[in-house]
N, C-alpha and C positions, 0 to 999 in steps of 0.2 A: 488230716485234721490236726495232727500234732504240729505240722509246719505252720498252719494258720494260727494255732494257739500261741506258738512261739513268736510269730510275727506280731500278734496283738499284745503280747507281753512287752516286746520291744517298743511298740507304739505307745503303750502306757508310760513306760520309762522315759521315752524321749519327749512326748507331748506334755508330760507333767513335770519334767526336769527332776526326776527322782534320782538323787545321788546315792551312791553306795548300795544300789540295788541292781541285781542282774536278773535276767529272765528266769534263771533257775531258782531265784529266791521267791518268786511268785508262785503260789500254789494254784494250779489250774481250776480247782473246784472251791477254793476259799472265797469268802465274801470279799468284794472289792471295797465296800463302804462300812464305816463304823469299825467293826472288828475286822480281822483279816488284814487287808492292805491299809485300811483306815482312811480311805478317800472321803472327800466331802462334796457338797453340791457344786462348788466352783470347779472342782476336779471333774465332776460329771459333765459339766458344760464343755470344758476343754477337751475331754476325751471324746465326747459326742461329735464335736467339730472335727477332730482328727480322724475319727472313723468315717465321717461323711466325706472328707477330703480324700482319704486313702482308698475307701471301698465304694464310694458313691451310694451308701445306704441312706435312707431317710428315717429320721427319728422324731417322734412327737415329744416335745419337751416335758410334758407333765402327765403322760399316760401311765397307767399301771403296767401296761405291756412293756413299755420302755424300761421301767424299773426292774422288771423281771429279766430283761435282756442284759442289764448291767449287774446282775447278781454275782457273776463270776466271769473269769476269762473263758471258760467253757461255754457259758451262756452267750457271751458275745460272739464267739466263733460259730455257734449254732445259728445265731441270728444272721451273721454275714452269709453263711452257706444258704440259709433259707431264703435270703434276698437274691440269691443267685449271683453274688458278687465275688465269690472266692474261686 
């Protein structure tokens, strides 16, 4: 699971072109949006597309469930594993 979480951190950094941030700078359990990493809705769309491309997962754009999956890196990793894509 740690390897997948690290991979997702790298995907976040590369897909969102985050400069001066390393995977170690991203707390696995910290919120990705508003506080924590401070991502916004545009970032969510870009990250969702990157996750779909990389892992073949399907996300519903406006569901509460999807928001829960995007809560943290750990939540995203759990989602990818639950989809059987890791």
